[in-house]
N, CA, C, O and the ligand as a Tripos MOL2 file, in Angstrom:
@<TRIPOS>MOLECULE
protein
  241   239    61     0     0
PROTEIN
NO_CHARGES

@<TRIPOS>ATOM
      1 N          67.8070   31.8650   -5.7810 N.3       1 MET1
      2 CA         66.5610   32.5690   -5.4710 C.3       1 MET1
      3 C          66.4970   32.8850   -3.9810 C.2       1 MET1
      4 O          66.6720   31.9930   -3.1500 O.2       1 MET1
      5 N          66.2580   34.1040   -3.6480 N.am      2 PHE2
      6 CA         66.2140   34.4760   -2.2440 C.3       2 PHE2
      7 C          64.9280   33.9590   -1.6040 C.2       2 PHE2
      8 O          63.8440   34.0260   -2.1840 O.2       2 PHE2
      9 N          65.0880   33.4440   -0.3910 N.am      3 GLY3
     10 CA         63.9190   32.9920    0.3360 C.3       3 GLY3
     11 C          63.4700   31.5930   -0.0380 C.2       3 GLY3
     12 O          62.5790   31.0240    0.5920 O.2       3 GLY3
     13 N          64.0970   31.0430   -1.0710 N.am      4 LYS4
     14 CA         63.7130   29.6920   -1.4610 C.3       4 LYS4
     15 C          64.9320   28.7960   -1.5110 C.2       4 LYS4
     16 O          66.0050   29.1910   -1.9670 O.2       4 LYS4
     17 N          64.7440   27.6090   -1.0430 N.am      5 GLU5
     18 CA         65.8170   26.6270   -1.1030 C.3       5 GLU5
     19 C          65.2470   25.3480   -1.6930 C.2       5 GLU5
     20 O          64.0380   25.1150   -1.6750 O.2       5 GLU5
     21 N          66.1420   24.5320   -2.2120 N.am      6 GLU6
     22 CA         65.6760   23.2760   -2.7710 C.3       6 GLU6
     23 C          65.8270   22.1660   -1.7440 C.2       6 GLU6
     24 O          66.8990   21.9660   -1.1730 O.2       6 GLU6
     25 N          64.7620   21.4700   -1.5270 N.am      7 ASP7
     26 CA         64.8140   20.2890   -0.6740 C.3       7 ASP7
     27 C          65.7370   19.2760   -1.3560 C.2       7 ASP7
     28 O          65.4240   18.7830   -2.4390 O.2       7 ASP7
     29 N          66.8710   18.9670   -0.7220 N.am      8 PRO8
     30 CA         67.8470   18.1080   -1.3960 C.3       8 PRO8
     31 C          67.3690   16.6690   -1.5560 C.2       8 PRO8
     32 O          67.9250   15.9120   -2.3510 O.2       8 PRO8
     33 N          66.3610   16.2990   -0.8160 N.am      9 VAL9
     34 CA         65.8930   14.9180   -0.8700 C.3       9 VAL9
     35 C          64.9220   14.7090   -2.0200 C.2       9 VAL9
     36 O          65.0880   13.7920   -2.8240 O.2       9 VAL9
     37 N          63.9070   15.5620   -2.0950 N.am     10 CYS10
     38 CA         62.8770   15.3540   -3.1120 C.3      10 CYS10
     39 C          62.9730   16.3730   -4.2400 C.2      10 CYS10
     40 O          62.3170   16.2180   -5.2700 O.2      10 CYS10
     41 N          63.7830   17.4140   -4.0580 N.am     11 GLY11
     42 CA         63.9860   18.3810   -5.1270 C.3      11 GLY11
     43 C          62.9490   19.4870   -5.1650 C.2      11 GLY11
     44 O          62.9910   20.3520   -6.0390 O.2      11 GLY11
     45 N          62.0340   19.4640   -4.2380 N.am     12 MET12
     46 CA         60.9880   20.4760   -4.1820 C.3      12 MET12
     47 C          61.5540   21.8200   -3.7270 C.2      12 MET12
     48 O          62.4680   21.8620   -2.9040 O.2      12 MET12
     49 N          61.0180   22.9080   -4.2570 N.am     13 ALA13
     50 CA         61.3940   24.2220   -3.7710 C.3      13 ALA13
     51 C          60.6950   24.4840   -2.4470 C.2      13 ALA13
     52 O          59.4800   24.3250   -2.3310 O.2      13 ALA13
     53 N          61.4730   24.8850   -1.4560 N.am     14 VAL14
     54 CA         60.9170   25.1080   -0.1210 C.3      14 VAL14
     55 C          61.1980   26.5490    0.2820 C.2      14 VAL14
     56 O          62.3380   27.0100    0.2140 O.2      14 VAL14
     57 N          60.1620   27.2480    0.6990 N.am     15 LYS15
     58 CA         60.3760   28.5900    1.2310 C.3      15 LYS15
     59 C          60.9760   28.4710    2.6260 C.2      15 LYS15
     60 O          60.5140   27.6870    3.4560 O.2      15 LYS15
     61 N          62.0110   29.2630    2.8630 N.am     16 LYS16
     62 CA         62.6980   29.1550    4.1450 C.3      16 LYS16
     63 C          61.7500   29.3200    5.3190 C.2      16 LYS16
     64 O          61.8330   28.5790    6.2990 O.2      16 LYS16
     65 N          60.8650   30.2690    5.2250 N.am     17 LYS17
     66 CA         59.9540   30.5420    6.3410 C.3      17 LYS17
     67 C          58.9560   29.4200    6.5500 C.2      17 LYS17
     68 O          58.4260   29.2340    7.6460 O.2      17 LYS17
     69 N          58.7070   28.6720    5.4810 N.am     18 GLU18
     70 CA         57.6670   27.6380    5.5670 C.3      18 GLU18
     71 C          58.2490   26.2310    5.6150 C.2      18 GLU18
     72 O          57.5180   25.2430    5.5400 O.2      18 GLU18
     73 N          59.5530   26.1520    5.7400 N.am     19 ALA19
     74 CA         60.1740   24.8330    5.7690 C.3      19 ALA19
     75 C          59.6660   24.0320    6.9570 C.2      19 ALA19
     76 O          59.5920   24.5410    8.0750 O.2      19 ALA19
     77 N          59.3200   22.7820    6.7080 N.am     20 ALA20
     78 CA         58.8150   21.9140    7.7750 C.3      20 ALA20
     79 C          59.9470   21.4760    8.6850 C.2      20 ALA20
     80 O          59.7410   21.1490    9.8540 O.2      20 ALA20
     81 N          61.1530   21.4750    8.1200 N.am     21 ALA21
     82 CA         62.3010   21.0420    8.9060 C.3      21 ALA21
     83 C          63.5740   21.5980    8.2790 C.2      21 ALA21
     84 O          63.6340   21.8420    7.0740 O.2      21 ALA21
     85 N          64.5780   21.7900    9.1070 N.am     22 THR22
     86 CA         65.8710   22.2140    8.5980 C.3      22 THR22
     87 C          66.9560   21.3490    9.2160 C.2      22 THR22
     88 O          66.7780   20.7570   10.2810 O.2      22 THR22
     89 N          68.0750   21.2930    8.5270 N.am     23 SER23
     90 CA         69.1990   20.5410    9.0540 C.3      23 SER23
     91 C          70.4860   21.2240    8.6110 C.2      23 SER23
     92 O          70.5910   21.7200    7.4890 O.2      23 SER23
     93 N          71.4480   21.2400    9.5020 N.am     24 GLU24
     94 CA         72.7260   21.8320    9.1290 C.3      24 GLU24
     95 C          73.7340   20.7430    8.8450 C.2      24 GLU24
     96 O          73.8490   19.7650    9.5840 O.2      24 GLU24
     97 N          74.4530   20.9300    7.7740 N.am     25 HIS25
     98 CA         75.4790   19.9580    7.4250 C.3      25 HIS25
     99 C          76.6320   20.6870    6.7740 C.2      25 HIS25
    100 O          76.4300   21.4520    5.8310 O.2      25 HIS25
    101 N          77.8320   20.4650    7.2590 N.am     26 MET26
    102 CA         79.0350   21.0910    6.7270 C.3      26 MET26
    103 C          78.8810   22.6070    6.6250 C.2      26 MET26
    104 O          79.3450   23.2320    5.6720 O.2      26 MET26
    105 N          78.2220   23.1800    7.6240 N.am     27 GLY27
    106 CA         78.1160   24.6220    7.6780 C.3      27 GLY27
    107 C          77.0350   25.2200    6.8090 C.2      27 GLY27
    108 O          76.8810   26.4400    6.7460 O.2      27 GLY27
    109 N          76.2870   24.3660    6.1410 N.am     28 LYS28
    110 CA         75.2120   24.8620    5.2910 C.3      28 LYS28
    111 C          73.8810   24.3950    5.8550 C.2      28 LYS28
    112 O          73.7660   23.2780    6.3610 O.2      28 LYS28
    113 N          72.8790   25.2580    5.7650 N.am     29 THR29
    114 CA         71.5560   24.8790    6.2390 C.3      29 THR29
    115 C          70.7260   24.3580    5.0790 C.2      29 THR29
    116 O          70.6540   24.9720    4.0140 O.2      29 THR29
    117 N          70.1110   23.2260    5.3070 N.am     30 TYR30
    118 CA         69.2530   22.6320    4.3000 C.3      30 TYR30
    119 C          67.8120   22.7110    4.7720 C.2      30 TYR30
    120 O          67.5200   22.5990    5.9630 O.2      30 TYR30
    121 N          66.9260   22.9060    3.8180 N.am     31 TYR31
    122 CA         65.5080   23.0830    4.1420 C.3      31 TYR31
    123 C          64.7070   21.9540    3.5270 C.2      31 TYR31
    124 O          64.9640   21.5110    2.4070 O.2      31 TYR31
    125 N          63.7330   21.5050    4.2910 N.am     32 PHE32
    126 CA         62.9700   20.3430    3.8380 C.3      32 PHE32
    127 C          61.4830   20.6260    3.8490 C.2      32 PHE32
    128 O          60.9830   21.4140    4.6520 O.2      32 PHE32
    129 N          60.7820   19.9580    2.9280 N.am     33 CYS33
    130 CA         59.3380   20.1440    2.8260 C.3      33 CYS33
    131 C          58.6220   19.3920    3.9250 C.2      33 CYS33
    132 O          57.4850   19.7110    4.2710 O.2      33 CYS33
    133 N          59.2970   18.3840    4.4790 N.am     34 SER34
    134 CA         58.6510   17.5710    5.5100 C.3      34 SER34
    135 C          59.6910   16.9800    6.4410 C.2      34 SER34
    136 O          60.8800   16.9270    6.1260 O.2      34 SER34
    137 N          59.2170   16.5390    7.5880 N.am     35 GLN35
    138 CA         60.1020   15.8950    8.5520 C.3      35 GLN35
    139 C          60.7010   14.6190    7.9590 C.2      35 GLN35
    140 O          61.8390   14.2520    8.2520 O.2      35 GLN35
    141 N          59.9110   13.9610    7.1270 N.am     36 THR36
    142 CA         60.3820   12.7190    6.5120 C.3      36 THR36
    143 C          61.6210   12.9630    5.6530 C.2      36 THR36
    144 O          62.5770   12.1890    5.6860 O.2      36 THR36
    145 N          61.5870   14.0490    4.8870 N.am     37 CYS37
    146 CA         62.7320   14.3610    4.0350 C.3      37 CYS37
    147 C          63.9510   14.6760    4.9000 C.2      37 CYS37
    148 O          65.0670   14.2740    4.5690 O.2      37 CYS37
    149 N          63.7470   15.3820    5.9850 N.am     38 LYS38
    150 CA         64.8640   15.6990    6.8720 C.3      38 LYS38
    151 C          65.4710   14.4180    7.4400 C.2      38 LYS38
    152 O          66.6930   14.2820    7.5050 O.2      38 LYS38
    153 N          64.6290   13.4940    7.8430 N.am     39 GLU39
    154 CA         65.1300   12.2460    8.4120 C.3      39 GLU39
    155 C          65.9390   11.4660    7.3890 C.2      39 GLU39
    156 O          66.9760   10.8850    7.7090 O.2      39 GLU39
    157 N          65.4580   11.4620    6.1730 N.am     40 LYS40
    158 CA         66.1970   10.7650    5.1150 C.3      40 LYS40
    159 C          67.5570   11.4120    4.9170 C.2      40 LYS40
    160 O          68.5700   10.7320    4.7560 O.2      40 LYS40
    161 N          67.5590   12.7490    4.9320 N.am     41 PHE41
    162 CA         68.8120   13.4710    4.7470 C.3      41 PHE41
    163 C          69.7650   13.1840    5.8960 C.2      41 PHE41
    164 O          70.9480   12.9250    5.6760 O.2      41 PHE41
    165 N          69.2570   13.2290    7.1180 N.am     42 ASP42
    166 CA         70.0990   13.0210    8.2930 C.3      42 ASP42
    167 C          70.6940   11.6120    8.3320 C.2      42 ASP42
    168 O          71.7900   11.4040    8.8530 O.2      42 ASP42
    169 N          69.9690   10.6670    7.7820 N.am     43 GLU43
    170 CA         70.4660    9.2990    7.7470 C.3      43 GLU43
    171 C          71.7120    9.1750    6.8900 C.2      43 GLU43
    172 O          72.6560    8.4590    7.2250 O.2      43 GLU43
    173 N          71.6890    9.8840    5.7840 N.am     44 ASN44
    174 CA         72.8030    9.7730    4.8610 C.3      44 ASN44
    175 C          72.9900   11.0500    4.0480 C.2      44 ASN44
    176 O          72.6830   11.0960    2.8570 O.2      44 ASN44
    177 N          73.4980   12.0810    4.7130 N.am     45 PRO45
    178 CA         73.6360   13.3920    4.0600 C.3      45 PRO45
    179 C          74.4380   13.3400    2.7720 C.2      45 PRO45
    180 O          74.1230   14.0340    1.8050 O.2      45 PRO45
    181 N          75.4640   12.5250    2.7630 N.am     46 MET46
    182 CA         76.3340   12.5000    1.5870 C.3      46 MET46
    183 C          75.5810   12.0750    0.3330 C.2      46 MET46
    184 O          75.9490   12.4340   -0.7850 O.2      46 MET46
    185 N          74.5300   11.3100    0.5410 N.am     47 ASN47
    186 CA         73.7070   10.8600   -0.5770 C.3      47 ASN47
    187 C          73.1030   12.0240   -1.3350 C.2      47 ASN47
    188 O          72.8590   11.9540   -2.5390 O.2      47 ASN47
    189 N          72.8690   13.0920   -0.5990 N.am     48 TYR48
    190 CA         72.1230   14.2010   -1.1710 C.3      48 TYR48
    191 C          72.9730   15.4350   -1.4160 C.2      48 TYR48
    192 O          72.4850   16.4630   -1.8860 O.2      48 TYR48
    193 N          74.2490   15.3160   -1.0920 N.am     49 MET49
    194 CA         75.1270   16.4540   -1.2960 C.3      49 MET49
    195 C          75.3400   16.6700   -2.7880 C.2      49 MET49
    196 O          75.4960   15.7280   -3.5650 O.2      49 MET49
    197 N          75.3400   17.9260   -3.1480 N.am     50 LYS50
    198 CA         75.7340   18.2650   -4.5120 C.3      50 LYS50
    199 C          76.9870   19.1070   -4.4150 C.2      50 LYS50
    200 O          77.0270   20.1000   -3.6880 O.2      50 LYS50
    201 N          77.9750   18.7210   -5.1250 N.am     51 MET51
    202 CA         79.2250   19.4750   -5.0860 C.3      51 MET51
    203 C          79.1200   20.6430   -6.0620 C.2      51 MET51
    204 O          79.7130   20.6340   -7.1410 O.2      51 MET51
    205 N          78.3600   21.6340   -5.6560 N.am     52 GLY52
    206 CA         78.1530   22.7620   -6.5530 C.3      52 GLY52
    207 C          77.0800   22.4110   -7.5680 C.2      52 GLY52
    208 O          76.7960   21.2380   -7.8090 O.2      52 GLY52
    209 N          76.5010   23.4150   -8.1440 N.am     53 LYS53
    210 CA         75.3860   23.1670   -9.0400 C.3      53 LYS53
    211 C          75.8340   22.9070  -10.4680 C.2      53 LYS53
    212 O          75.0620   22.4050  -11.2840 O.2      53 LYS53
    213 N          77.0780   23.2460  -10.7690 N.am     54 LYS54
    214 CA         77.5370   23.0200  -12.1300 C.3      54 LYS54
    215 C          77.9900   21.5740  -12.3060 C.2      54 LYS54
    216 O          78.7600   21.0440  -11.5050 O.2      54 LYS54
    217 N          77.5060   20.9650  -13.3490 N.am     55 GLU55
    218 CA         77.9250   19.6080  -13.6650 C.3      55 GLU55
    219 C          78.9550   19.7080  -14.7660 C.2      55 GLU55
    220 O          78.6280   19.9460  -15.9290 O.2      55 GLU55
    221 N          80.1970   19.5240  -14.3830 N.am     56 GLY56
    222 CA         81.2390   19.5830  -15.4010 C.3      56 GLY56
    223 C          81.5540   21.0200  -15.8030 C.2      56 GLY56
    224 O          80.8650   21.9550  -15.3950 O.2      56 GLY56
    225 N          82.5740   21.1800  -16.5870 N.am     57 GLY57
    226 CA         82.9380   22.5030  -17.0520 C.3      57 GLY57
    227 C          83.5160   23.3680  -15.9540 C.2      57 GLY57
    228 O          83.5790   24.5900  -16.0910 O.2      57 GLY57
    229 N          83.9430   22.7380  -14.8490 N.am     58 SER58
    230 CA         84.4990   23.5050  -13.7520 C.3      58 SER58
    231 C          86.0140   23.5120  -13.8340 C.2      58 SER58
    232 O          86.6340   22.5330  -14.2490 O.2      58 SER58
    233 N          86.5990   24.6290  -13.4320 N.am     59 CYS59
    234 CA         88.0560   24.7090  -13.4750 C.3      59 CYS59
    235 C          88.6600   24.2800  -12.1470 C.2      59 CYS59
    236 O          89.8820   24.2050  -12.0270 O.2      59 CYS59
    237 N          87.8400   24.0000  -11.1600 N.am     60 HIS60
    238 CA         88.3600   23.5710   -9.8640 C.3      60 HIS60
    239 C          88.4330   22.0670   -9.7870 C.2      60 HIS60
    240 O          88.8480   21.5200   -8.7650 O.2      60 HIS60
    241 ZN         60.9240   16.9460    0.4830 Zn       61 ZN61
@<TRIPOS>BOND
     1     1     2 1
     2     2     3 1
     3     3     4 2
     4     3     5 am
     5     5     6 1
     6     6     7 1
     7     7     8 2
     8     7     9 am
     9     9    10 1
    10    10    11 1
    11    11    12 2
    12    11    13 am
    13    13    14 1
    14    14    15 1
    15    15    16 2
    16    15    17 am
    17    17    18 1
    18    18    19 1
    19    19    20 2
    20    19    21 am
    21    21    22 1
    22    22    23 1
    23    23    24 2
    24    23    25 am
    25    25    26 1
    26    26    27 1
    27    27    28 2
    28    27    29 am
    29    29    30 1
    30    30    31 1
    31    31    32 2
    32    31    33 am
    33    33    34 1
    34    34    35 1
    35    35    36 2
    36    35    37 am
    37    37    38 1
    38    38    39 1
    39    39    40 2
    40    39    41 am
    41    41    42 1
    42    42    43 1
    43    43    44 2
    44    43    45 am
    45    45    46 1
    46    46    47 1
    47    47    48 2
    48    47    49 am
    49    49    50 1
    50    50    51 1
    51    51    52 2
    52    51    53 am
    53    53    54 1
    54    54    55 1
    55    55    56 2
    56    55    57 am
    57    57    58 1
    58    58    59 1
    59    59    60 2
    60    59    61 am
    61    61    62 1
    62    62    63 1
    63    63    64 2
    64    63    65 am
    65    65    66 1
    66    66    67 1
    67    67    68 2
    68    67    69 am
    69    69    70 1
    70    70    71 1
    71    71    72 2
    72    71    73 am
    73    73    74 1
    74    74    75 1
    75    75    76 2
    76    75    77 am
    77    77    78 1
    78    78    79 1
    79    79    80 2
    80    79    81 am
    81    81    82 1
    82    82    83 1
    83    83    84 2
    84    83    85 am
    85    85    86 1
    86    86    87 1
    87    87    88 2
    88    87    89 am
    89    89    90 1
    90    90    91 1
    91    91    92 2
    92    91    93 am
    93    93    94 1
    94    94    95 1
    95    95    96 2
    96    95    97 am
    97    97    98 1
    98    98    99 1
    99    99   100 2
   100    99   101 am
   101   101   102 1
   102   102   103 1
   103   103   104 2
   104   103   105 am
   105   105   106 1
   106   106   107 1
   107   107   108 2
   108   107   109 am
   109   109   110 1
   110   110   111 1
   111   111   112 2
   112   111   113 am
   113   113   114 1
   114   114   115 1
   115   115   116 2
   116   115   117 am
   117   117   118 1
   118   118   119 1
   119   119   120 2
   120   119   121 am
   121   121   122 1
   122   122   123 1
   123   123   124 2
   124   123   125 am
   125   125   126 1
   126   126   127 1
   127   127   128 2
   128   127   129 am
   129   129   130 1
   130   130   131 1
   131   131   132 2
   132   131   133 am
   133   133   134 1
   134   134   135 1
   135   135   136 2
   136   135   137 am
   137   137   138 1
   138   138   139 1
   139   139   140 2
   140   139   141 am
   141   141   142 1
   142   142   143 1
   143   143   144 2
   144   143   145 am
   145   145   146 1
   146   146   147 1
   147   147   148 2
   148   147   149 am
   149   149   150 1
   150   150   151 1
   151   151   152 2
   152   151   153 am
   153   153   154 1
   154   154   155 1
   155   155   156 2
   156   155   157 am
   157   157   158 1
   158   158   159 1
   159   159   160 2
   160   159   161 am
   161   161   162 1
   162   162   163 1
   163   163   164 2
   164   163   165 am
   165   165   166 1
   166   166   167 1
   167   167   168 2
   168   167   169 am
   169   169   170 1
   170   170   171 1
   171   171   172 2
   172   171   173 am
   173   173   174 1
   174   174   175 1
   175   175   176 2
   176   175   177 am
   177   177   178 1
   178   178   179 1
   179   179   180 2
   180   179   181 am
   181   181   182 1
   182   182   183 1
   183   183   184 2
   184   183   185 am
   185   185   186 1
   186   186   187 1
   187   187   188 2
   188   187   189 am
   189   189   190 1
   190   190   191 1
   191   191   192 2
   192   191   193 am
   193   193   194 1
   194   194   195 1
   195   195   196 2
   196   195   197 am
   197   197   198 1
   198   198   199 1
   199   199   200 2
   200   199   201 am
   201   201   202 1
   202   202   203 1
   203   203   204 2
   204   203   205 am
   205   205   206 1
   206   206   207 1
   207   207   208 2
   208   207   209 am
   209   209   210 1
   210   210   211 1
   211   211   212 2
   212   211   213 am
   213   213   214 1
   214   214   215 1
   215   215   216 2
   216   215   217 am
   217   217   218 1
   218   218   219 1
   219   219   220 2
   220   219   221 am
   221   221   222 1
   222   222   223 1
   223   223   224 2
   224   223   225 am
   225   225   226 1
   226   226   227 1
   227   227   228 2
   228   227   229 am
   229   229   230 1
   230   230   231 1
   231   231   232 2
   232   231   233 am
   233   233   234 1
   234   234   235 1
   235   235   236 2
   236   235   237 am
   237   237   238 1
   238   238   239 1
   239   239   240 2
@<TRIPOS>SUBSTRUCTURE
     1 MET1         2 RESIDUE 1 A MET
     2 PHE2         6 RESIDUE 1 A PHE
     3 GLY3        10 RESIDUE 1 A GLY
     4 LYS4        14 RESIDUE 1 A LYS
     5 GLU5        18 RESIDUE 1 A GLU
     6 GLU6        22 RESIDUE 1 A GLU
     7 ASP7        26 RESIDUE 1 A ASP
     8 PRO8        30 RESIDUE 1 A PRO
     9 VAL9        34 RESIDUE 1 A VAL
    10 CYS10       38 RESIDUE 1 A CYS
    11 GLY11       42 RESIDUE 1 A GLY
    12 MET12       46 RESIDUE 1 A MET
    13 ALA13       50 RESIDUE 1 A ALA
    14 VAL14       54 RESIDUE 1 A VAL
    15 LYS15       58 RESIDUE 1 A LYS
    16 LYS16       62 RESIDUE 1 A LYS
    17 LYS17       66 RESIDUE 1 A LYS
    18 GLU18       70 RESIDUE 1 A GLU
    19 ALA19       74 RESIDUE 1 A ALA
    20 ALA20       78 RESIDUE 1 A ALA
    21 ALA21       82 RESIDUE 1 A ALA
    22 THR22       86 RESIDUE 1 A THR
    23 SER23       90 RESIDUE 1 A SER
    24 GLU24       94 RESIDUE 1 A GLU
    25 HIS25       98 RESIDUE 1 A HIS
    26 MET26      102 RESIDUE 1 A MET
    27 GLY27      106 RESIDUE 1 A GLY
    28 LYS28      110 RESIDUE 1 A LYS
    29 THR29      114 RESIDUE 1 A THR
    30 TYR30      118 RESIDUE 1 A TYR
    31 TYR31      122 RESIDUE 1 A TYR
    32 PHE32      126 RESIDUE 1 A PHE
    33 CYS33      130 RESIDUE 1 A CYS
    34 SER34      134 RESIDUE 1 A SER
    35 GLN35      138 RESIDUE 1 A GLN
    36 THR36      142 RESIDUE 1 A THR
    37 CYS37      146 RESIDUE 1 A CYS
    38 LYS38      150 RESIDUE 1 A LYS
    39 GLU39      154 RESIDUE 1 A GLU
    40 LYS40      158 RESIDUE 1 A LYS
    41 PHE41      162 RESIDUE 1 A PHE
    42 ASP42      166 RESIDUE 1 A ASP
    43 GLU43      170 RESIDUE 1 A GLU
    44 ASN44      174 RESIDUE 1 A ASN
    45 PRO45      178 RESIDUE 1 A PRO
    46 MET46      182 RESIDUE 1 A MET
    47 ASN47      186 RESIDUE 1 A ASN
    48 TYR48      190 RESIDUE 1 A TYR
    49 MET49      194 RESIDUE 1 A MET
    50 LYS50      198 RESIDUE 1 A LYS
    51 MET51      202 RESIDUE 1 A MET
    52 GLY52      206 RESIDUE 1 A GLY
    53 LYS53      210 RESIDUE 1 A LYS
    54 LYS54      214 RESIDUE 1 A LYS
    55 GLU55      218 RESIDUE 1 A GLU
    56 GLY56      222 RESIDUE 1 A GLY
    57 GLY57      226 RESIDUE 1 A GLY
    58 SER58      230 RESIDUE 1 A SER
    59 CYS59      234 RESIDUE 1 A CYS
    60 HIS60      238 RESIDUE 1 A HIS
    61 ZN61       241 GROUP 0 **** ****
């Protein structure tokens, strides 16, 4: 969805323009609904990483 990103910490949809906080990790920008979510992400980004949105059924 254009203009919307999912907060990787709480799963909430966040509008890019209205994101309370952003963080870059591995070349990707993540958007957060609050500073608290960003801090949680920054503490342990790998916890919230998703290796692609497909669960299984991948040829890679
Ligand atoms: Zn959040």
